[in-house]
NUTI-55539 format. One record per residue (C-alpha): residue number from 0; x, y, z. Coordinates in pm, 1 decimal, padded with zeros to 6 digits. Example, Ala and Ser with C-alpha at 12.3 -4.5 7.8 and 13.67 -1.06 7.14 Angstrom:
+-----+----------+----------+----------+
! num !        x !        y !        z !
+-----+----------+----------+----------+
!   0 !  01230.0 ! -00450.0 !  00780.0 !
!   1 !  01367.0 ! -00106.0 !  00714.0 !
+-----+----------+----------+----------+
//
This chain:
+-----+----------+----------+----------+
! num !        x !        y !        z !
+-----+----------+----------+----------+
!   0 ! -01788.2 !  03815.4 !  00185.2 !
!   1 ! -01477.6 !  03934.2 !  00362.7 !
!   2 ! -01384.1 !  03568.4 !  00451.1 !
!   3 ! -01445.4 !  03450.6 !  00095.2 !
!   4 ! -01230.0 !  03737.2 ! -00062.4 !
!   5 ! -00960.6 !  03653.7 !  00186.9 !
!   6 ! -00969.8 !  03277.8 !  00099.4 !
!   7 ! -00951.3 !  03382.5 ! -00275.0 !
!   8 ! -00655.6 !  03618.5 ! -00224.3 !
!   9 ! -00446.1 !  03364.9 ! -00028.3 !
!  10 ! -00523.4 !  03077.0 ! -00262.5 !
!  11 ! -00436.0 !  03286.4 ! -00557.9 !
!  12 ! -00100.3 !  03392.8 ! -00436.7 !
!  13 ! -00039.9 !  03033.5 ! -00313.7 !
!  14 ! -00109.4 !  02887.4 ! -00648.5 !
!  15 !  00072.0 !  03167.9 ! -00843.5 !
!  16 !  00384.4 !  03127.1 ! -00626.1 !
!  17 !  00375.7 !  02742.1 ! -00685.1 !
!  18 !  00384.9 !  02801.9 ! -01066.8 !
!  19 !  00655.6 !  03043.2 ! -01061.3 !
!  20 !  00869.4 !  02851.9 ! -00796.6 !
!  21 !  00837.1 !  02522.4 ! -01005.2 !
!  22 !  00886.5 !  02686.9 ! -01331.0 !
!  23 !  01206.1 !  02861.3 ! -01200.9 !
!  24 !  01372.3 !  02506.9 ! -01150.0 !
!  25 !  01514.3 !  02649.2 ! -00829.3 !
!  26 !  01622.9 !  02407.4 ! -00549.8 !
!  27 !  01446.9 !  02607.7 ! -00288.6 !
!  28 !  01124.6 !  02607.7 ! -00457.3 !
!  29 !  00958.9 !  02419.7 ! -00157.9 !
!  30 !  01096.8 !  02686.6 !  00063.8 !
!  31 !  00916.4 !  02976.3 ! -00138.5 !
!  32 !  00609.1 !  02771.2 ! -00147.4 !
!  33 !  00605.2 !  02708.4 !  00230.7 !
!  34 !  00696.2 !  03096.1 !  00277.8 !
!  35 !  00421.7 !  03219.3 !  00089.4 !
!  36 !  00159.6 !  03003.7 !  00259.7 !
!  37 !  00301.5 !  03118.4 !  00586.2 !
!  38 !  00268.7 !  03493.3 !  00526.4 !
!  39 ! -00078.4 !  03463.5 !  00365.6 !
!  40 ! -00192.4 !  03261.7 !  00677.7 !
!  41 ! -00051.8 !  03542.0 !  00902.3 !
!  42 ! -00224.0 !  03805.4 !  00675.0 !
!  43 ! -00566.0 !  03637.1 !  00654.0 !
!  44 ! -00587.9 !  03408.0 !  00943.7 !
!  45 ! -00771.2 !  03666.3 !  01172.8 !
!  46 ! -01040.0 !  03714.8 !  00884.7 !
!  47 ! -01124.2 !  03366.9 !  00753.6 !
!  48 ! -00899.2 !  03124.0 !  00931.9 !
!  49 ! -00671.7 !  03111.1 !  00645.0 !
!  50 ! -00754.1 !  02764.1 !  00493.0 !
!  51 ! -00673.1 !  02830.4 !  00130.3 !
!  52 ! -00716.1 !  02466.4 !  00083.4 !
!  53 ! -01059.0 !  02267.5 !  00049.3 !
!  54 ! -00913.0 !  01976.0 !  00219.6 !
!  55 ! -00830.7 !  02203.1 !  00528.9 !
!  56 ! -01184.1 !  02312.3 !  00503.7 !
!  57 ! -01318.1 !  01989.7 !  00514.3 !
!  58 ! -01098.7 !  01886.8 !  00816.1 !
!  59 ! -01226.5 !  02194.1 !  01009.6 !
!  60 ! -01592.5 !  02092.3 !  00907.7 !
!  61 ! -01537.6 !  01749.0 !  01052.4 !
!  62 ! -01372.8 !  01912.4 !  01353.7 !
!  63 ! -01676.9 !  02101.3 !  01406.0 !
!  64 ! -01564.9 !  02463.9 !  01345.6 !
!  65 ! -01760.9 !  02540.7 !  01033.6 !
!  66 ! -02081.6 !  02459.0 !  00849.3 !
!  67 ! -02139.4 !  02267.1 !  00558.2 !
!  68 ! -02279.3 !  02591.7 !  00368.7 !
!  69 ! -01961.2 !  02788.1 !  00472.0 !
!  70 ! -01738.6 !  02503.2 !  00366.5 !
!  71 ! -01885.9 !  02506.3 ! -00001.7 !
!  72 ! -01849.8 !  02876.0 ! -00002.4 !
!  73 ! -01491.3 !  02843.8 !  00085.0 !
!  74 ! -01433.7 !  02580.4 ! -00166.9 !
!  75 ! -01578.1 !  02800.3 ! -00431.9 !
!  76 ! -01352.0 !  03100.6 ! -00339.3 !
!  77 ! -01047.0 !  02867.4 ! -00327.5 !
!  78 ! -01095.1 !  02707.0 ! -00649.9 !
!  79 ! -01165.9 !  03021.5 ! -00814.9 !
!  80 ! -00845.9 !  03173.6 ! -00663.9 !
!  81 ! -00645.4 !  02833.6 ! -00764.3 !
!  82 ! -00748.4 !  02850.3 ! -01135.6 !
!  83 ! -00670.8 !  03231.4 ! -01164.1 !
!  84 ! -00355.4 !  03189.3 ! -00980.9 !
!  85 ! -00235.5 !  02907.0 ! -01196.7 !
!  86 ! -00356.6 !  03078.5 ! -01529.1 !
!  87 ! -00165.2 !  03403.7 ! -01440.0 !
!  88 !  00150.3 !  03215.5 ! -01340.3 !
!  89 !  00136.7 !  03043.9 ! -01670.7 !
!  90 !  00096.1 !  03376.4 ! -01851.6 !
!  91 !  00372.2 !  03571.1 ! -01660.6 !
!  92 !  00626.3 !  03289.5 ! -01678.1 !
!  93 !  00545.9 !  03163.2 ! -02033.9 !
!  94 !  00629.2 !  02818.8 ! -01929.9 !
!  95 !  00401.7 !  02507.5 ! -01928.6 !
!  96 !  00566.6 !  02376.0 ! -01610.9 !
!  97 !  00398.6 !  02665.1 ! -01413.0 !
!  98 !  00054.5 !  02504.2 ! -01473.8 !
!  99 !  00139.4 !  02138.0 ! -01537.6 !
! 100 !  00048.6 !  01899.3 ! -01254.9 !
! 101 !  00109.3 !  01548.3 ! -01271.0 !
! 102 !  00316.6 !  01273.4 ! -01064.6 !
! 103 !  00692.0 !  01307.8 ! -01118.3 !
! 104 !  00770.6 !  00957.6 ! -01188.6 !
! 105 !  00618.1 !  00675.6 ! -01413.6 !
! 106 !  00455.7 !  00489.5 ! -01132.3 !
! 107 !  00113.6 !  00342.1 ! -01049.0 !
! 108 ! -00161.0 !  00599.2 ! -00953.5 !
! 109 ! -00181.0 !  00442.1 ! -00594.3 !
! 110 !  00167.8 !  00577.8 ! -00502.5 !
! 111 !  00106.3 !  00944.5 ! -00580.0 !
! 112 ! -00255.4 !  00924.4 ! -00413.7 !
! 113 ! -00100.2 !  00773.6 ! -00116.5 !
! 114 !  00163.4 !  01070.7 ! -00095.9 !
! 115 ! -00091.4 !  01309.3 ! -00138.4 !
! 116 ! -00312.2 !  01154.0 !  00118.8 !
! 117 ! -00020.3 !  01155.7 !  00376.2 !
! 118 !  00102.6 !  01498.9 !  00300.9 !
! 119 ! -00242.2 !  01642.4 !  00333.3 !
! 120 ! -00307.6 !  01456.8 !  00644.1 !
! 121 !  00006.1 !  01615.0 !  00805.0 !
! 122 ! -00085.6 !  01954.7 !  00684.7 !
! 123 ! -00456.7 !  01937.9 !  00797.9 !
! 124 ! -00342.0 !  01780.2 !  01124.9 !
! 125 ! -00110.8 !  02051.2 !  01202.3 !
! 126 ! -00361.7 !  02319.4 !  01120.7 !
! 127 ! -00624.1 !  02187.0 !  01355.1 !
! 128 ! -00367.2 !  02155.4 !  01619.3 !
! 129 ! -00206.4 !  02477.4 !  01592.6 !
! 130 ! -00469.1 !  02706.8 !  01461.0 !
! 131 ! -00807.9 !  02571.0 !  01611.2 !
! 132 ! -00720.6 !  02382.1 !  01934.7 !
! 133 ! -00793.8 !  02534.4 !  02274.9 !
! 134 ! -00465.5 !  02448.0 !  02403.9 !
! 135 ! -00279.4 !  02642.3 !  02154.6 !
! 136 ! -00520.9 !  02932.8 !  02130.3 !
! 137 ! -00368.6 !  03277.4 !  02086.1 !
! 138 ! -00005.5 !  03146.1 !  01978.5 !
! 139 !  00213.1 !  03321.0 !  01737.1 !
! 140 !  00369.7 !  03043.3 !  01547.0 !
! 141 !  00067.6 !  02892.2 !  01381.1 !
! 142 !  00157.8 !  03030.6 !  01048.6 !
! 143 !  00524.2 !  02925.4 !  01057.0 !
! 144 !  00422.8 !  02565.5 !  01164.5 !
! 145 !  00179.6 !  02528.3 !  00889.7 !
! 146 !  00432.2 !  02675.1 !  00629.4 !
! 147 !  00705.3 !  02457.5 !  00725.8 !
! 148 !  00478.7 !  02151.3 !  00712.3 !
! 149 !  00404.9 !  02221.6 !  00359.2 !
! 150 !  00784.7 !  02273.2 !  00270.9 !
! 151 !  00875.3 !  01961.4 !  00453.5 !
! 152 !  00596.9 !  01746.6 !  00274.7 !
! 153 !  00697.6 !  01921.1 ! -00068.9 !
! 154 !  01062.0 !  01798.5 ! -00020.3 !
! 155 !  00946.7 !  01455.5 !  00108.1 !
! 156 !  00659.0 !  01381.4 ! -00145.7 !
! 157 !  00715.4 !  01625.7 ! -00443.2 !
! 158 !  00921.9 !  01370.9 ! -00635.6 !
! 159 !  00640.8 !  01112.6 ! -00618.5 !
! 160 !  00315.8 !  01304.2 ! -00666.6 !
! 161 !  00424.0 !  01668.7 ! -00765.1 !
! 162 !  00331.8 !  01778.2 ! -00404.2 !
! 163 !  00006.3 !  01968.4 ! -00414.9 !
! 164 ! -00173.9 !  01861.7 ! -00077.5 !
! 165 ! -00440.1 !  02082.6 ! -00187.6 !
! 166 ! -00732.4 !  02021.8 ! -00442.6 !
! 167 ! -00731.1 !  02396.8 ! -00521.4 !
! 168 ! -00362.3 !  02359.7 ! -00641.1 !
! 169 ! -00427.6 !  02040.2 ! -00829.5 !
! 170 ! -00759.5 !  02144.9 ! -00992.2 !
! 171 ! -00617.8 !  02517.9 ! -01043.4 !
! 172 ! -00317.8 !  02400.2 ! -01212.2 !
! 173 ! -00498.1 !  02125.7 ! -01420.2 !
! 174 ! -00748.2 !  02392.1 ! -01572.9 !
! 175 ! -00497.5 !  02649.9 ! -01579.0 !
! 176 ! -00274.5 !  02426.2 ! -01814.3 !
! 177 ! -00590.8 !  02361.9 ! -02023.7 !
! 178 ! -00634.5 !  02736.1 ! -02062.0 !
! 179 ! -00255.8 !  02835.8 ! -02129.3 !
! 180 ! -00086.6 !  02515.6 ! -02192.7 !
! 181 ! -00132.8 !  02175.5 ! -02354.2 !
! 182 ! -00358.4 !  02007.9 ! -02100.6 !
! 183 ! -00181.4 !  01689.6 ! -02152.3 !
! 184 ! -00220.9 !  01584.1 ! -01785.8 !
! 185 ! -00564.8 !  01682.5 ! -01698.8 !
! 186 ! -00659.6 !  01311.2 ! -01665.4 !
! 187 ! -00424.0 !  01310.7 ! -01356.5 !
! 188 ! -00621.9 !  01578.5 ! -01159.1 !
! 189 ! -00832.8 !  01327.4 ! -00976.7 !
! 190 ! -00531.8 !  01240.4 ! -00784.9 !
! 191 ! -00513.0 !  01581.9 ! -00629.9 !
! 192 ! -00870.6 !  01553.0 ! -00536.9 !
! 193 ! -00903.2 !  01195.0 ! -00392.0 !
! 194 ! -00573.9 !  01189.6 ! -00203.3 !
! 195 ! -00607.4 !  01528.0 ! -00024.4 !
! 196 ! -00975.2 !  01500.1 !  00058.2 !
! 197 ! -00935.7 !  01146.7 !  00213.5 !
! 198 ! -00613.8 !  01297.2 !  00408.0 !
! 199 ! -00811.6 !  01609.4 !  00531.1 !
! 200 ! -01094.9 !  01383.4 !  00645.9 !
! 201 ! -00870.7 !  01145.3 !  00851.7 !
! 202 ! -00702.9 !  01443.5 !  01010.9 !
! 203 ! -01037.3 !  01568.4 !  01108.0 !
! 204 ! -01121.4 !  01233.5 !  01256.5 !
! 205 ! -00789.6 !  01194.8 !  01428.8 !
! 206 ! -00817.2 !  01552.6 !  01586.5 !
! 207 ! -01159.5 !  01471.1 !  01726.8 !
! 208 ! -01037.2 !  01134.1 !  01884.7 !
! 209 ! -00723.5 !  01281.2 !  02028.3 !
! 210 ! -00903.8 !  01594.9 !  02173.6 !
! 211 ! -01262.8 !  01476.9 !  02265.9 !
! 212 ! -01315.4 !  01775.8 !  02510.3 !
! 213 ! -01221.3 !  02019.6 !  02244.2 !
! 214 ! -01542.1 !  02112.5 !  02088.1 !
+-----+----------+----------+----------+
//
């Protein structure tokens, strides 16, 4: 239960901060998003591993560090945290942009899906290597590395897909927008499920191939 509560809290504040940062229109929104992920990882990493992301949990499952049952429990906690984080962000800011989740350009679906896949691959790949690998065990920089990865991918890919790299963010903001907004882009939520889950899966496979002795 402690692990699940930690996953809920971390995902809640990640999605809540994303909503506030995006709705603020600030040029440093990606910095705020990367920073809150970093601090929540440092806060909860010793309890749950601080995934805060179903795609990361899937990568950890493939990597061999959690069971299917545990992953599903993590997913439930993360998705509840994501929906509540987005909804509260929409209520607090009073802006639909706090919950709206859709590609930022009028482009074919394949481009934002690929952007989400690549961004999530980078994120999950970094997580596996800095937070679960034997060669980096006990390091003190894992939260910073993961937070900077999200910040970098948000800057690089945010203008294409919106930069979720996390099904809890995409689903959470989509449902949150149905609750406190117009729900106009709910049909786009699948992009933030398919892309990240494929990216997380590929990251898990890549880690196992590159680290066959790390089991």
